[in-house]
C-alpha positions as semicolon CSV with decimal commas, in nm:
position;residue;x (nm);y (nm);z (nm)
1;M;6,795;8,380;12,200
2;Q;6,771;8,087;11,995
3;R;6,968;8,263;11,708
4;S;7,262;8,373;11,915
5;K;7,316;8,015;12,052
6;Q;7,327;7,889;11,698
7;Q;7,573;8,170;11,601
8;A;7,777;8,054;11,929
9;L;7,763;7,712;11,825
10;M;7,862;7,773;11,477
11;F;8,156;7,986;11,591
12;L;8,271;7,737;11,822
13;L;8,240;7,452;11,546
14;G;8,437;7,675;11,314
15;A;8,705;7,750;11,581
16;V;8,734;7,361;11,600
17;L;8,758;7,298;11,251
18;V;9,029;7,581;11,201
19;G;9,220;7,453;11,475
20;G;9,195;7,117;11,351
21;V;9,310;7,238;10,989
22;L;9,595;7,427;11,167
23;G;9,703;7,114;11,385
24;F;9,690;6,924;11,085
25;S;9,906;7,141;10,883
26;A;10,144;7,175;11,161
27;D;10,190;6,793;11,188
28;R;10,242;6,761;10,797
29;L;10,507;7,042;10,844
30;W;10,683;6,873;11,119
31;D;10,649;6,507;11,012
32;H;11,015;6,414;10,907
33;E;10,929;6,072;10,833
34;K;10,665;6,149;10,570
35;G;10,755;5,890;10,303
36;R;10,737;5,566;10,528
37;H;10,392;5,418;10,619
38;W;10,535;5,225;10,912
39;A;10,745;5,488;11,046
40;G;10,542;5,552;11,363
41;R;10,487;5,167;11,445
42;T;10,840;5,075;11,370
43;R;10,973;5,365;11,600
44;M;10,743;5,270;11,904
45;Y;10,809;4,877;11,831
46;D;11,197;4,964;11,861
47;D;11,146;5,201;12,179
48;L;10,963;4,897;12,309
49;A;11,234;4,640;12,212
50;L;10,971;4,437;12,076
51;S;11,071;4,087;11,934
52;E;10,959;3,997;11,582
53;Q;10,649;3,790;11,709
54;Q;10,555;4,065;11,923
55;R;10,546;4,327;11,638
56;L;10,354;4,068;11,424
57;Q;10,100;4,074;11,712
58;M;10,084;4,448;11,753
59;D;10,057;4,498;11,362
60;S;9,753;4,255;11,378
61;L;9,600;4,433;11,660
62;L;9,648;4,780;11,561
63;D;9,525;4,687;11,205
64;D;9,205;4,530;11,342
65;R;9,164;4,844;11,582
66;N;9,189;5,070;11,234
67;C;8,929;4,857;11,084
68;Q;8,697;4,900;11,338
69;I;8,748;5,267;11,381
70;N;8,680;5,276;11,009
71;A;8,367;5,067;11,031
72;V;8,236;5,306;11,297
73;M;8,321;5,631;11,112
74;T;8,184;5,515;10,771
75;P;7,803;5,616;10,869
76;V;7,917;5,925;11,038
77;R;8,144;6,071;10,752
78;P;7,841;6,219;10,541
79;Q;7,738;6,408;10,841
80;L;8,110;6,533;10,912
81;D;8,149;6,657;10,566
82;S;7,829;6,841;10,605
83;I;7,915;7,010;10,913
84;K;8,258;7,101;10,742
85;A;8,101;7,225;10,453
86;V;7,868;7,444;10,638
87;A;8,162;7,586;10,850
88;N;8,342;7,640;10,545
89;T;8,076;7,850;10,390
90;Q;8,035;8,061;10,686
91;M;8,427;8,094;10,688
92;M;8,439;8,193;10,332
93;Q;8,196;8,470;10,407
94;I;8,419;8,632;10,687
95;L;8,721;8,632;10,453
96;T;8,809;8,891;10,193
97;P;8,865;8,786;9,836
98;E;9,235;8,762;9,848
99;Q;9,224;8,560;10,184
100;R;8,953;8,331;10,036
101;T;9,211;8,260;9,728
102;K;9,485;8,174;9,983
103;L;9,241;7,949;10,164
104;E;9,123;7,764;9,866
105;L;9,511;7,720;9,743
106;R;9,586;7,560;10,073
107;R;9,298;7,326;10,070
108;Q;9,378;7,217;9,710
109;D;9,749;7,153;9,808
110;M;9,636;6,948;10,136
111;Q;9,368;6,754;9,888
112;R;9,654;6,693;9,679
113;R;9,888;6,581;9,948
114;D;9,608;6,359;10,082
115;S;9,575;6,184;9,750
116;I;9,931;6,108;9,723
117;E;9,928;6,005;10,106
118;K;9,623;5,753;10,036
119;A;9,781;5,623;9,723
120;R;10,071;5,541;9,896
121;R;9,925;5,387;10,175
122;D;9,684;5,171;9,931
123;S;10,024;5,071;9,757
124;A;10,177;4,998;10,096
125;R;9,874;4,772;10,194
126;A;9,930;4,585;9,858
127;T;10,294;4,495;9,934
128;P;10,306;4,175;10,125
129;S;10,586;4,295;10,326
130;R;10,389;4,350;10,634
131;S;10,083;4,167;10,759
132;S;9,782;4,251;10,511
133;T;9,505;4,463;10,629
134;T;9,161;4,304;10,586
135;C;8,854;4,409;10,775
136;R;8,610;4,170;10,857
């Protein structure tokens, strides 16, 4: 009984992870404003017709929120990485060798794009064109 519960839980976790990967991939595929770090905020600000003062206040508020979220996630990330690793191992056991190769190529491509995106975000944070993000 306990074993079947564990298998069901791991299957559910795998399904969630696969869904997340597919959702993330779809988001990347349809992201028309890839190269612009502030595109989402700017679009929202424009839709709301915010004044420059309101934009600065919103930037500060959203940057602070992101810092708080990062602070909460930091101690949890190793656990999430462990869960992903276990699910990855189990998914690889399900796939054929050809499918494993394709999945690994997708992951490598995603990691490469994530590295580029992180470098771009870091360089955008280094430029003083917007409010600087420093977490307290």
